[in-house]
VOTI-777105 format. One record per residue (C-alpha): residue number from 1; residue in three letters; chain; y, x, z. Coordinates in pm, 1 decimal. Example, Ala and Ser with C-alpha at 12.3 -4.5 7.8 and 13.67 -1.06 7.14 Angstrom:
VOTI-777105
<numi nr="1" rest="ALA" kette="A" y="-450.0" x="1230.0" z="780.0"/>
<numi nr="2" rest="SER" kette="A" y="-106.0" x="1367.0" z="714.0"/>
end
This chain:
VOTI-777105
<numi nr="1" rest="UNK" kette="A" y="9182.8" x="8989.1" z="14008.8"/>
<numi nr="2" rest="UNK" kette="A" y="8934.5" x="9269.0" z="13959.2"/>
<numi nr="3" rest="UNK" kette="A" y="8850.3" x="9485.1" z="14261.0"/>
<numi nr="4" rest="UNK" kette="A" y="8775.9" x="9858.0" z="14251.3"/>
<numi nr="5" rest="UNK" kette="A" y="8555.5" x="10030.1" z="14509.8"/>
<numi nr="6" rest="UNK" kette="A" y="8729.7" x="10324.1" z="14675.3"/>
<numi nr="7" rest="UNK" kette="A" y="8469.5" x="10410.0" z="14936.8"/>
<numi nr="8" rest="UNK" kette="A" y="8117.9" x="10314.1" z="15048.3"/>
<numi nr="9" rest="UNK" kette="A" y="7995.2" x="10329.6" z="15407.3"/>
<numi nr="10" rest="UNK" kette="A" y="7687.7" x="10253.5" z="15611.5"/>
<numi nr="11" rest="UNK" kette="A" y="7897.6" x="10217.5" z="15927.8"/>
<numi nr="12" rest="UNK" kette="A" y="8127.5" x="9912.2" z="15949.4"/>
<numi nr="13" rest="UNK" kette="A" y="8370.3" x="10087.3" z="16184.3"/>
<numi nr="14" rest="UNK" kette="A" y="8441.2" x="10361.9" z="15929.9"/>
<numi nr="15" rest="UNK" kette="A" y="8497.2" x="10102.7" z="15656.2"/>
<numi nr="16" rest="UNK" kette="A" y="8742.0" x="9914.0" z="15876.2"/>
<numi nr="17" rest="UNK" kette="A" y="8934.7" x="10232.6" z="15962.4"/>
<numi nr="18" rest="UNK" kette="A" y="8987.8" x="10307.1" z="15592.8"/>
<numi nr="19" rest="UNK" kette="A" y="9080.6" x="9943.2" z="15520.8"/>
<numi nr="20" rest="UNK" kette="A" y="9329.9" x="9954.5" z="15806.1"/>
<numi nr="21" rest="UNK" kette="A" y="9491.6" x="10274.9" z="15673.9"/>
<numi nr="22" rest="UNK" kette="A" y="9525.1" x="10120.3" z="15330.3"/>
<numi nr="23" rest="UNK" kette="A" y="9666.4" x="9796.1" z="15474.1"/>
<numi nr="24" rest="UNK" kette="A" y="9922.0" x="9991.6" z="15676.0"/>
<numi nr="25" rest="UNK" kette="A" y="10035.9" x="10161.3" z="15354.4"/>
<numi nr="26" rest="UNK" kette="A" y="10088.7" x="9824.3" z="15184.4"/>
<numi nr="27" rest="UNK" kette="A" y="9768.1" x="9801.3" z="14980.6"/>
<numi nr="28" rest="UNK" kette="A" y="9563.2" x="9480.8" z="14963.4"/>
<numi nr="29" rest="UNK" kette="A" y="9235.5" x="9633.0" z="15079.7"/>
<numi nr="30" rest="UNK" kette="A" y="8922.8" x="9433.7" z="15162.4"/>
<numi nr="31" rest="UNK" kette="A" y="8584.9" x="9520.4" z="15310.3"/>
<numi nr="32" rest="UNK" kette="A" y="8287.3" x="9362.5" z="15134.0"/>
<numi nr="33" rest="UNK" kette="A" y="7913.4" x="9347.9" z="15210.3"/>
<numi nr="34" rest="UNK" kette="A" y="7980.9" x="9403.1" z="15580.1"/>
<numi nr="35" rest="UNK" kette="A" y="7807.9" x="9087.8" z="15702.4"/>
<numi nr="36" rest="UNK" kette="A" y="7508.1" x="9145.5" z="15475.5"/>
<numi nr="37" rest="UNK" kette="A" y="7475.9" x="9502.6" z="15595.3"/>
<numi nr="38" rest="UNK" kette="A" y="7483.8" x="9394.8" z="15958.9"/>
<numi nr="39" rest="UNK" kette="A" y="7232.2" x="9112.4" z="15922.5"/>
<numi nr="40" rest="UNK" kette="A" y="6930.6" x="9338.9" z="15978.9"/>
<numi nr="41" rest="UNK" kette="A" y="6854.9" x="9704.8" z="16042.3"/>
<numi nr="42" rest="UNK" kette="A" y="6857.6" x="9918.9" z="15732.1"/>
<numi nr="43" rest="UNK" kette="A" y="7002.5" x="9646.8" z="15512.1"/>
<numi nr="44" rest="UNK" kette="A" y="7330.9" x="9836.9" z="15463.8"/>
<numi nr="45" rest="UNK" kette="A" y="7140.2" x="10086.0" z="15252.4"/>
<numi nr="46" rest="UNK" kette="A" y="6957.2" x="9814.1" z="15059.1"/>
<numi nr="47" rest="UNK" kette="A" y="7282.1" x="9624.0" z="14998.0"/>
<numi nr="48" rest="UNK" kette="A" y="7447.6" x="9934.7" z="14854.4"/>
<numi nr="49" rest="UNK" kette="A" y="7661.8" x="9998.3" z="15157.1"/>
<numi nr="50" rest="UNK" kette="A" y="7976.1" x="9844.3" z="15297.3"/>
<numi nr="51" rest="UNK" kette="A" y="8251.1" x="9867.7" z="15037.1"/>
<numi nr="52" rest="UNK" kette="A" y="8624.7" x="9921.1" z="15074.3"/>
<numi nr="53" rest="UNK" kette="A" y="8794.4" x="9774.4" z="14769.0"/>
<numi nr="54" rest="UNK" kette="A" y="9146.7" x="9722.4" z="14635.2"/>
<numi nr="55" rest="UNK" kette="A" y="9283.3" x="9539.6" z="14330.9"/>
<numi nr="56" rest="UNK" kette="A" y="9248.6" x="9742.7" z="14013.0"/>
<numi nr="57" rest="UNK" kette="A" y="9626.7" x="9768.7" z="13981.2"/>
<numi nr="58" rest="UNK" kette="A" y="9644.2" x="9952.3" z="14317.3"/>
<numi nr="59" rest="UNK" kette="A" y="9336.8" x="10173.6" z="14280.4"/>
<numi nr="60" rest="UNK" kette="A" y="9500.1" x="10495.7" z="14156.8"/>
<numi nr="61" rest="UNK" kette="A" y="9769.2" x="10496.1" z="14425.7"/>
<numi nr="62" rest="UNK" kette="A" y="9518.2" x="10404.0" z="14698.0"/>
<numi nr="63" rest="UNK" kette="A" y="9289.5" x="10691.5" z="14592.0"/>
<numi nr="64" rest="UNK" kette="A" y="9584.9" x="10929.0" z="14604.2"/>
<numi nr="65" rest="UNK" kette="A" y="9660.0" x="10815.1" z="14959.8"/>
<numi nr="66" rest="UNK" kette="A" y="9300.5" x="10869.1" z="15074.4"/>
<numi nr="67" rest="UNK" kette="A" y="9280.0" x="11209.4" z="14905.5"/>
<numi nr="68" rest="UNK" kette="A" y="9603.6" x="11318.3" z="15075.1"/>
<numi nr="69" rest="UNK" kette="A" y="9463.8" x="11252.9" z="15423.6"/>
<numi nr="70" rest="UNK" kette="A" y="9328.8" x="11553.1" z="15614.4"/>
<numi nr="71" rest="UNK" kette="A" y="8945.3" x="11543.9" z="15627.4"/>
<numi nr="72" rest="UNK" kette="A" y="8939.9" x="11477.4" z="16001.7"/>
<numi nr="73" rest="UNK" kette="A" y="9152.2" x="11164.5" z="15945.4"/>
<numi nr="74" rest="UNK" kette="A" y="8958.9" x="11031.5" z="15646.7"/>
<numi nr="75" rest="UNK" kette="A" y="8616.0" x="10884.3" z="15720.4"/>
<numi nr="76" rest="UNK" kette="A" y="8581.6" x="10809.4" z="15349.3"/>
<numi nr="77" rest="UNK" kette="A" y="8529.1" x="11173.9" z="15262.6"/>
<numi nr="78" rest="UNK" kette="A" y="8537.4" x="11158.9" z="14886.4"/>
<numi nr="79" rest="UNK" kette="A" y="8673.5" x="10824.2" z="14766.5"/>
<numi nr="80" rest="UNK" kette="A" y="8432.1" x="10624.1" z="14556.4"/>
<numi nr="81" rest="UNK" kette="A" y="8123.3" x="10765.1" z="14725.5"/>
end
């Protein structure tokens, strides 16, 4: 199963909020690089951020869901960034 990155964060709480929204909508979302990013200060940037990912087969629908959220309810901003 190939995963697609929908959003990248430097704050684990924001990543988990987006993952939770996707889970609630029935997507199989995961957060990756979270532990690495939290292991030492500044490492989130060096590790490329904390990623919210879904299976490739769900990516288009998951992006549509995130784009449909009002900005104040979407910590991802622009998906894929």
